[in-house]
N, C-alpha and C positions, 0 to 999 in steps of 0.2 A: 868930163860928163861921169866913166864908166863908176868915181867913185861915187857923187854923187846918188848915178841908182841906190850902189849900196847903204846910205845912210840913207834916201827914202826907203830900200825895202828893208834893215834894220826899224827903221823904226815906225814901218806896216806890221812888218812882223820880229815883235822883242823877243829877244830870245832869255831871260830876263832866268831865276832862279827863284824855286817857290818861299811865298815868302818866308812859312815857317823856319826854311834851311841862314834867311838870315835875316830873323830876328835872331835865329843858335847864337849865328856869330858876333853876330848884336850883345851877350848876354855876356855872352866871353871879356868881351873890353869893357864891359863894365865899371864904371872911376869905383874904385875902395874904401866913398866915401862912402858912396850911393848902397854899396854895399853891409857898409856895419852898418848905414840905415835901415835897411830891409835887415838886417841878426835885432838892433837893437827895436827895433817894432813890437820883432816876431816874441823878443822875450815879454814881451804885454802882451798876447794874445790877440796882438794883431789878427785883423780878418782881411779875408779878400787882398790883396794884395798887388797892385800894378802897378807894371813903371811905364812912360808912353817915353816913348827918345824924338824927340819936336826940334831935333836939331837941322833937320830939313828944312823945316817951315816957320820956325822962329828965331826972331835970334838974343832975347833976352836968358835961353837958358837952354841947357842944350834937352833933361828929362824931369819929367814931372816924375816923384814919389806918391802910389799913393793909397792907401789904408784906414780899416776903421774900423771907430770901439762899439759896442753895445750903447752906451752907455757916458755920459758929459764925466765922468771919473776919470776910464776905462781911456779916452780922447787928451786927457789929460797926461798919464800916467805915461803912455804913448811918444804924448811929443815931447814928457820930460826925459824918457830914457836914451831916443836923437835929438834931445842936445848934449844930452851928457854926456852920451858915447860920444861922438864928434868931440866935442870939445874937449875931453879929455884929451882927445887922437887931432886936437894942435887943431881946433875948426870949429869957431865958431860960426853962430851964424852968424847972419847981414842982421837982420828982421824975425823977427816973430809978431805973428796978429790974427786975435783970434781969443789966443788962453782961455782970457775969465769967460766969455757967456761958454769958450768950450762942443761949438755944433759946427765948426773950422776952423782949425789952426794949421797951420803956414805959416812954413820954419822955411826961410832961405838962406841956399847954400849957394850962389851965385851957377857955381855950375847944374846947379839939380833944386830941385823943390818939394819940399815937403808936405801934401797933403795928407790932411788928421782929419777922419771927417766921422762924423753920428751916425752911423748909420742908417734914418731916415733925410738926414742936413747929404749922404752925399747921394744918398735916390736922386733929389729933391737937383738936385745941380747936375749931379750928370756932367762927371766930366771928361770921362769917359766917349761919350758921344757928343760930346764938345770941339774935344780935338782931335775926332775918329781920322783925319786927315794921318793919324800923327800916326806910326807905330806900334805896335805894342810889346814890350822882347820880353822873352820869351824863359822867363827867372828863371831860377838849375834850381834841384827840386828838389835843398833845402827849405825850400822858401814855396814852394809852393803845396795848398795842400794835400789831394795826393802826394807826397815825395816823402812827408813824417815828418816833417817840418815842425818848427811853433808856429809859422802863420796860418789859421783857418782859411777855411773858403761856410760860412753859413748861406742857407736856400730859406 
């Protein structure tokens, strides 16, 4: 009976770590392929990088990597760089969707999915809102706009 009351007490008054600390820990454990995809996107000046951790809420993939390009040509260039970089390291995409229209290109690597959006399409589809129950991974400074990295944030 005492054990049940302590379980009840824990559920009523959880002592969880702050979300930012949990996110920082997740960023440290990001798969090297996810980091390689972010780096490749940064090489083509991708805008507003976001990584969503879906492991607790979805079974089809672990992470969404979401970046934007300013126009169709940049979206394709980002997609090409991510695809070629990962292919050279022995990780070919299982599927690529939307390349010709270049509004939203999806590169499926099984454990993670890279979404490369044209800025207007990203605002319209708003995957971050749609998957708001996921954990947003705090990215290493080299990938954040304020960390002096090659990825940037547009206002």
